[in-house]
N, C-alpha and C positions, 0 to 999 in steps of 0.2 A: 578395378571396381572403383567406382566414385565415392568420395568421402561422405559420410552421414553427418549432418549438421544439425545443432540445436541453436535456437535463437534466444538470447537473454536480453531484456531491456531493463534499465534502471533510471528512476527519476529521483535524483537526489537534491540536497539543499542548495549545491552550488553548480552542479552540471547534471546532464542527462547523457546516457550512453547506451550503445547497441553492442553486443558481443556476439560472434558466431564461433561456436565451439565445434571444432572437428572432434567427434566423438571417438574416432579410432586412434588418432594421433595424439590428442590433447592440445593441438594448436588452437590458439585463441586470437581472433582478430576483432579489435575493438575501434569503434568511431564514436567520438564525444562531441558535444556542443555545450557551450557556455549556457547555463540556465539559473536565473535568480528571480525570486518573487520581488515585488515591490511594495512599499508601505501603501496602505489604503488611507488616502487623504481625508476620508470621511468618518474613519473610525479609529479612535485611539487604540494604539498598539496593535492595529489591524495589518495584515500582510496577505497580499493576494498575488495570484499569477493568471496570465492570459492563457486560457486553455487551447485556443486555436492557434496561437503563436507557438505554444509549447508543443503541441501535436506537429506542426510544420517542422519544428527542429528535430523531433524524434523521428520523423519519417525520413528526414535528410540522413540522419545517423544510420538509420536501417539500410537505406539504399547504399551508402558509401560502405559500410562494414560487409555487406554481401558482395559489393563489387570487388573490394580489396581482398576478400577471402577467396574469391572464385567459386562461390557456392552456387550449385546447379539446383533448379527447382526440385528435380527428382530425388535430391539427396537432403532436402530439409524436412526433418521430422516433426518439429513442434516449436512453440514459442510461449514464453511466459514472462511476466514482469515483476519486479521489486521496486519499492520506492521508499522515501523518507517516511518515517512514522509521523503521526499526529496531524497530518495534512487533512484537509476536508474538501470533498467535491459534492456539492448539492445539485441534484438534477430533478427537472420536472417531468410530467407524464410523457412528453415528446421526447425526452433525452436530452434536451437542452440544458446546458450548464447554468444555474442560477448564481452560484458563488463558488470560486476555487481558491482556497487559501493554502499557504505553505505551512510548515511546522513552526514558523515564528510568529504566527498570528496568536496574539495573547488577548484578545478582546474579552475573553472569559475569565480575566484575572479576579475581578470583583467577586464573581460567583464561586470560583475555586477556592479563593482565600477564605471566604466565609464558610464554605462547606469543609475545608480542612480543619478550621478552629472548632466547628460544630461536631463534625462526625468523621474526621480524617482516618482515624484508626479502623473504624468499620468498613470503610471503603477500600483501605489497604489491605485488610484481611480477605476481602471478597475478591477483588480485582487485582491485587498486586501493584497497584498504583495509588500514591498519595495524590489527592486533588491538586493539580498544578495548572497555571495559567494557560498553557498550550494544549491541554486535552481537548478533543473534540466535545466532550459533555459540556464543558464550560462555554464553548463557542456556541453551541446550540441553545444553551440557556440565555445567553446574549441575545441571540436572534429572537427567541421566544419573547423577551422583554422589549426589545429595540425594533425589530423587524418581523413582527408576526405574519405580515403578508408573505414574506420570502419563505418562512418556515411552513406556512399553510400550502404553499405551491409546491414544496419538495415532496418527492415520492421516494427518493433514496439518498442516503447519506453514505458516500463512498470514500475510502481512502485513495490516494493518488494511484496506487497499483491497481486497485479495483476499477478506477475509472478508466485506465489505459486498457485493462483487459476487457471491460465492457465495450470500449470503442473497437477493439479488434474483433470481437465476436458477437456483440449485441446482448450478452448475458450479463446479469448482474449478481454478484456475490462477493463475499470477503472471506477472509481465512482467519484462524485463531490468532496469528501473531499480529494483525492489524487490528482485529476486533478487540484484542487484549489491551490496546493502547486508548481505548475511548473512555474507561471508567464505568462502563456499563456491561462488562463481560465478566461472568463468573468463572474464575479459573479451575474450580473444583469440578464443575459440570461441563466445562467447555462449551458453554452456550450463553446466549444473551440473558440478562438479569432483568425481566420485566418490573420486579419490585424496586430495583435501583432506578430504572427509567421513570417509574412513577413517582419515586422520591424526588426527582429532579424535574418532574413534568415535561418529560420528553416523549414525543410520539413513538410508540413501538414499530409503527409500520414502515418507518423510513430506514430502519436498520436491516440490511440484506441478509439472505441466507448465509450461513457460515459453512464453507466446504473446506476439505483438506488440501494443503499445498500439494501441488504435483498431480492432483486429480483433473480429469478433463473438464474444462468449463464449457467449450463450444468449438466451433470451427470458424476460421478466418473468413470474414465476409468478403464476397468477391470484389467489391469496389475498393475495400481497404488493401486486399491482396495486390491489385493492380497499383495503387498508390505507392506501396511498400516494396514492390518488385519481389513478392513472395508468392508461393503457389496457393491458389484458392483451396479452401477447405482444410487448410493446415490445422492441425489440433492446437487449441489455445488451452494451455494449463493455468490452474489456479496458482498465483504467485505468493508473495508475502512481503513482510517488512524487511528494510535493508539490512538492519543489525542482525536480525535473526537469521537471514539468508547468509550474511557474513560469517556467522558461527559455523554454519554448514561448509561454507567455502574454506574456512580455516581448519576444518576437521575436528572441530570441538563438539564431538557428539557424545562424550561420556560424563556422567556426573562428576563434579568436582574440578573441571577444567575452568579456566577463566581466560577470557579474551578481551582485548582492548581494540575497539573498532574506531579508527581515527577518519573522520570525515569532516563535515561542517560542524559536527559535535563529536564528542569522545565518549560514547557509552562504554562503560565497563561491565561485562556481563559474566555471570557465573552460572554454569550448568548445575541444576538441581534435580532431584528425583521426580518431582511432580511436573508433568508435561504440560506444554502449551502448544508446541509444534511437535508432531509426531514424526520425527526424522526417519523412522523405519521406512518412510516412503523413498527416502534417499540412501538407504543402505545403512543407516546409523542407528543410534538410540534416541528415546524420547528426550526432549529438552525443554527448558523453561527459560525465557529470556530474563 
């Protein structure tokens, strides 16, 4: 019997990688590429990445990992993506990327520092996040003030993992772990908070549908399947933010457990009772980053 494979993609702050998991044996084959954003010369504290160059590197990693794993098309069952938190990819009606920033983009520092001084406690209570320079809400506020033409042309604000998933299958959605990093997602209702968007003068329409991690988002597009050496119509699942996915990978699915996730940043996360990611989809318990 041929092995059954699942494919995982990750776009991090310092590298991107693809992993082929042999579900039966637990064997993992990983291919990685160096990836870093670059400072935006036109924007103080801005940090961007080239979406096409990034996609090409990711495609290389997928092909290499699949070849090294010896995965056969008939055994590959699904693919999903995780990524750095706090990144932003803005796309227009045609799907073209208007702006792609890394999680180091702090162009929204002025707006977030002001919001923190004025109403930080209220936002913390609703969203679980203190207004911080790298949060997408501050970046979008900067665009509204400095590049309204760019924001007007935007039909969707995606996280990096959302963008990769959309490229794979053509569907746009996010998940609670990535939505929860924007500063306009209500933890109690597990839904977007239109009143907070209004408070920040952000357009509601650009925030995509929220879907649960692990649920089916769509099917791999034929041209992408050919590019990645993967079977066409492969199920594409909703992914999530890298730190929250790392919690699941570490087996931290019970309230009270704490995990240090060491990457380009070092988040320390404690699992509490109020859920943001429903880990029952993965055989665990609900958790909150």
